[in-house]
N, C-alpha and C positions, 0 to 999 in steps of 0.2 A: 385646333387641337383635338388629338385622337382620345378615344374613350379610356385607352390604358393611362395616359397622361391624366386625365382628370380623376380617374380611380385613385391614383398615386396621391395626386393633391387633396382629394376627399379624405383617405385613410390619415394623412398627414394632418388633416383639420381636425380629426377626430382625436388623434394623440393630443392635439395642441389643447383643444376644450378640456381636457380630463387634466392636463398638466396645469392650466390656469387654474382650475378647481383646486388642485394640489398646493399650488401657490401661496391659497390664502390660508392654508393649515398651518398654526404656529409649531415651529419644529425647534428643536435645542440648537440645530446647527443648521444655517441657512441652507446648505446644499444637500441636506437629507432629504431623500425622497422616498413615498410609500408605495411606488410603482404604478399609480392609477393608469398613467399613461400607456402602460404595457399590455392593457386589455386589448385594444384594436390589434396591437402587434400577435398576441396569442391566437386570435380568431385568424389571420389571413396567414398563418406561418407555412399552411401546404400550399395556399392558392396562389401566391406571389414568387417569381422566380429572385434569384439573388440580386439582380441589377436593380430591378424594381424595389425591392425589401430593402436594400442599402440606402436607395434614394428617400426612400419613406424615413428612415433612420435621420437622415441627415436635415430632412423637413421639420421632422419633430425637433432635434435640438435646436435649430437655426430659428423656427418659428417660435418656438418658447422663447428663446433670447430677444426676440425682437419686440414681442409683445409684453413680456416682464421689463424688457429695458435691462437685461443683464448680456446683451450679444457683445460689448465690447469691454468685458469683465473679466475676471478671474472665474467667477463662477459659470461661464459660458465653458471655460475649457475642461472644469469639473463636470459639468452635465454633459459634455460630448463624451469625454473619456466614459461615464457612466452607461450613456445610451448606447453607443456603439458598441462597447465591450458585452453589456447584456443582451442587446440583440442579436450580436453575431453568436453568441452563445448559445441562445434559444433556439435559433434557425439550424445549428449545426447539431444539437441535441435530436431536435425534432428529425433531421434527415437521417442520422446515425440509427435512430432507435425506432423512428415510425410510430406505429399504434401500440409500441412496448413501452411507451413514456406518455401519463397523460398532462393535461394541460397545468395542473398541479405543480408537477414534477419540474415540467419546462419552466414554471413561473419561479420557482424555489431556486434552480440553477441560475436563473437571469437576474434574480436579486442578490444572489452570494458574488457572482462575477462583478456585478455592478457596483457595489459597495466597497470591495476590494480595490476596484480601479479609482473610483471616487477617492476613496484615503490616501491611494497612491499620489494621485494629481495633487490634492488638498495639501499634503506634506511638503510637496516640491513646491508649489507656488504661493501657500498663503501663511499655514499654519505651522509648517516644520514639522519633526518629530514626534512633539507631543501629541500631536493629533490621533496619534494610533493607541493613545490611551482610550479613545472612544470606541475602538473596533469593535469592542464585545458589545455593546449597547448597540450599534448601528447594525450589526449583523444578526442580531437578535430580533430588532424591529424588523429588520429587511426580511427576515425569514417568516416571520408572523404574518407581517402584511402581505408578503407573496403567496402565502398558503391562503388566505383569504381569496386573495386576487385570482388565484387559480381556481378555484371552487368557483368564484362568480364567473369567470369565464366558461366553465362548463356549462352552468347553468344558463347562460344567457345564449351559448350555441345550441343548446337542447330546445328553447323556448323560443327564439328569436326567429322570425320569418327574415327578416333583413338580413340575418347572417348567412343564411343559405343561398338566398338570392346572391350576395356578395362573392359567394364561392362560385356559383354557376354561371357568373357573368351576365345575367339575365337583367341587371340594371343598367340604362341609359343615365348616365348623369348629364344632366344642363347644366349649361355653362354660365354661371352668375357673372352681373355686372362687376368688373375688377376697376377698382379705382386706386390710384396712386398719388398721394398727395404733392404738392409742387416740392421738388428739392430746393433745400434752403443752403447753398455753399457757403453764405459766411456763418452761421450756426454750425454747421460741421467744423470748418477749419477752427472757429473758436473753442469749440468741444473738445478738439484734439491738442489744441495748446492748454486746456485746462487738463487734459489727462498727463500731458508732458509736466505741468506744474505740479500736479499731485505727486508724482513721482519723484520729484527735485525737493519737496520741501522737507525741510530736516528736523524740525523739533516738534514737539506736542502741542505747545501752545499755538503755535501758527498752524498747525495740521489743524487744531481746534477751529480757529478761525476760518480755515480755507474749508472746512466742512461745513461750517454754517453757511458760507456763500454759495458752495455747491448746492445745497439745498435751496436756497433763493433761485438758483439758475434754475434748479429742476421744475420749480414752479411756474417761474418764466417761460420755460419751454411746455407749459400744460400738461406735465406729466405730474400725476398723482403720489404723493408722499407716504410710505406705509411705515411706521415707526417702530412696530413689533420687531422684523426682522433685524434693523440695527441694534436693538436693544438686545436680542437674543444674541447677536454676533458678539456684543462686549461682554456679555455675562459669559459665553463660551471661551472667549480668549483669556478673559479674566480666571476662570476655572482652569484651564489649561496651563495658566502661569505656575500654578501652583507645583507644578511636576518639572520647573524649570528655573529654580531659585537663583538670585543673582541681587546682590548687595545687602542694603540693610534691611532687616526684618520690620515689618509695620505691623503683622498680626499672625499670630502662629494657631494653626488648628492640629493640635495633636503632634504628628510626626511631620505635618507639612507646614507651609506658613507664605504669606504674601509677602514678597520682598518687593523693595522700591524700584529695582532694577527690571524685573520681571513684569511687573505691573505697567511700568513706562513703556516697556516693550510691547505689551498686550494690547494697549490702548493705542499707541503709535500704529501698529499694524491694523486695527479696528478701525480707527479713523480714516486712515489711507484707505482701506477697503469700502467704506461707506462713501467715500469722497468719488473713488472709481466707480461705484457702482451708479452714483447720481450723473456722472460725466457720461458714463454708456446710456442712461437714460437720455439725456440731452442730445448725445449723437444719433440716437434712434429716432428722435424726433425730429432730426434734420431730414428724414426721409431719404435715406441714399438711394442712389439708382440702382436698379435691377434690371439687367440686361441678359439677352440671349434667352434659349428655351428655358435653362435652370431657374433663370430670374422670373422667367412669365409663370412656370409652374408654382413656386413660391407665392406669387401674387394670388394666384388662384386658390393657393391653399389657405392663403390669410381671408380670401373673400369667402369660401366656404365655412371657414372659421368663425366669421360674422353671421352667416345664417345658420349654422348650428347653435351658436349662443343664443340666439332670439328666437328660434324654435323650440329649444329645450325649455324656456320659460313659459310660454304658452300653451304647452301641452297639459294633459291631465291622465290621471290612472296611475297603475302599478309602475314601478321604475322602468322595467323591461319595456311596459309598452311605450312609455314617455320617450326611453331612448330611441325604440322602433319608429315611434312617429316623427321626432326630430331629424332622425336620419333619412326617413322618407321625404319628409318636407324638404329639407336641406338640397337633398340629390334630385328632387323634382325642379329645385329653382324657386320653390315658394318662400316667399320672405325676404325675397332679393332688396326690394326697395326699402323694407324696414332697415335691414342690416347695413346698407350703404348710408342711410341718413343717421344711424347711431354711429358710423366711423368718422362721419363729418367732425371736425373739431375747428374751434377757434384759432385764429391765426396767431403765430409767435410775435410779440412786440420785438422786433430784432434790436433797435437801439437800445431798448432796457437790458437784452440779452448779453449784447458787446459790452455795456459799462459793467455790468456784474464780471464778465468773463476778464475784464482788465483789473479790477480789484482781485480775481484769484491770482493773475499772474503778478501783480503786485504784492499779494501776500506772501507768493513763494520766493521772489525776489527778496524781501525783507529777510526771510527767514535764512536764507544764504548769505546775505551781508552783516547781519547781527547775529549770527550764531556764535 
């Protein structure tokens, strides 16, 4: 594999590391992004051509979806829209204005375009028109965080030795050990059937049962359950239901009210989306096969990500120094063995997984028979 391809995978891994950090930060909306993963993109705007740069954007979106388990859910579509739109906008602004625009200005443009794209896709695939109520909040937070990120990028470029080495092509990226878990076709097929069952389940009661089954299935697939994002999703959809009244009024707050119909619709959407996220986690756990050069680069991206994660935790000093040390260590291939050991997981108990999948399908069938 060429040094250019290794560089692409390495930069993609740095965006993935920062995306993972951001994923752990509580947010009022599950797709809201602070833009941490745009830091590496800001630094390599001039040094990477369009083809390599676009490939890095795809690596960022797909890698994040695989690590977080959202690859086969609506969140991936929203994330992909934000990543591509902001990345292309930042690259275009830099090419057009060159030295006339700072990294702060480029970061602001990227955040504004990304938030608009995410809102548009979120309205289309999940939330409906009511999501535009959150537009002022998202745009304000996006502009504030992108301003801080732009400043951070400027400081890092000035003080980092690694950033300059990345630009002048003086780094030789080591090829780490790349491991891909065994493909589990029965787990993949069962997960796809569960996705179909989720989409066709009709009533709120059966969706609640199905969601419980999906979380049990996610645990069986050895994927960690995080409770805060689903709770934030429920709360955000309940609040948005205030702007779409429907049916009997349950509670009024001044000029707005919680109505039976709108709350039922909000919780139905939330449970369906929560179930789809769990199904996406299960499908990712089946280790889908990655073929061709693009698949090889993605696997290399994930291998570098493992090295970066372990290297950053073991370094000391200032933030810039720790980042530089982690990047140098991962680029040189140090810490490969520890990263591979960490990636090894216990095997999925397929009989139990298939049994729980059958419960999901049975629940969906009952919801359509007894509706």
